Structures are given as structure tokens and as C-alpha cells.
C-alpha positions, 0 to 999 in steps of 0.5 A, a space after each residue: 543925715 548919715 552917721 557912724 556907730 560901732 557896727 557900721 562903717 563911717 559914712 555921711 550924707 550932706 543934703 542942701 537945697 539950692 532953688 530947684 537943685 538938690 546938692 548931695 555930698 557923700 563922705 566916708 565909706 559907701 558900702 552895703 551898710 549904707 545902701 538902704 539909707 541912700 536908696 531912701 534919699 534917692 526915693 525922696 529926691 525923685 518923689 519930691 522933685 528938684 529939677 536937678 540933682 548934683 551928687 558930689 563924690 569928692 568926700 568918699 574914701 571908698 565905694 563898693 558894688 552896693 554903692 555903685 548900684 545905688 548911684 546907678 539906681 539914682 541915675 535911673 530914677 532921675 531919668 524916669 522923673 525928668 531930673 537932671 543928675 550930675 555926678 562930681 567925680 570922687 578921689 582917684 581911688 573912688 573914680 577908679 571903681 567907676 572907670 573899671 566898671 565902665 560906668 564913668 562912660 555911662 553916667 554924666 561925671 564932671 570934675 568940679 561941682 557947679 554949686 558952692 561948697 557947703 
């Protein structure tokens, strides 16, 4: 879904469907350049309703405040749509951002994905 070009940071979204579960793996650098694309994905996920979404952050090397905001928005949309959202923690540098802001205590975050790797 995502990709890279010279004017934007390297980022990729890998989406897979497993029965009534959508798996979304983020890779690269999640910053303002990609917030809109992620928002569109969030809207699509919540409108077309899998019962569960697993958001895997293990492939991220960086996340900024716009990336955090996007994850929070997905969490809010999921709750409103009755979708179970599980977030797989990213690398220490990424998880530190969630911990520093206190979001690791607000969002359901786990160590390992409950789904098979793509």
C-alpha cells in the first residue's frame, strides 16, 4: 500500500485479512507525510468492519506525534465501530514514544502478534 519517493520518508503499510481479522503491519518511518494515507486506511477498516484489527508496529523505526495521533484515531474509530483493536509493540525506540506520552497505558499493547507473520 505505502511506498517511498524522494519527497517522502520511507514507509509501508502491509494489510492482510484473516477471517474476521485485519492485520496491519507498519514498516519504516511513520510521520506526517503518511498520516493521511493511514487515516484513509483507518476509515476503510472501520467502515468495512472486520471484527478485530491487529496493528503491528514491530517494523517501525520511527514514529512522530502525527503517527501517534493516527494510532489514537484508529483506536477511537475502532471503539465506536465495535472493533477489537490490538497493538503489537514496536522496537524500544518506538515504544518509548508511547511510554513517554502515557499511551502505552491507554492502548491495548502486546509483545507478540497473535497472527502468523506475513
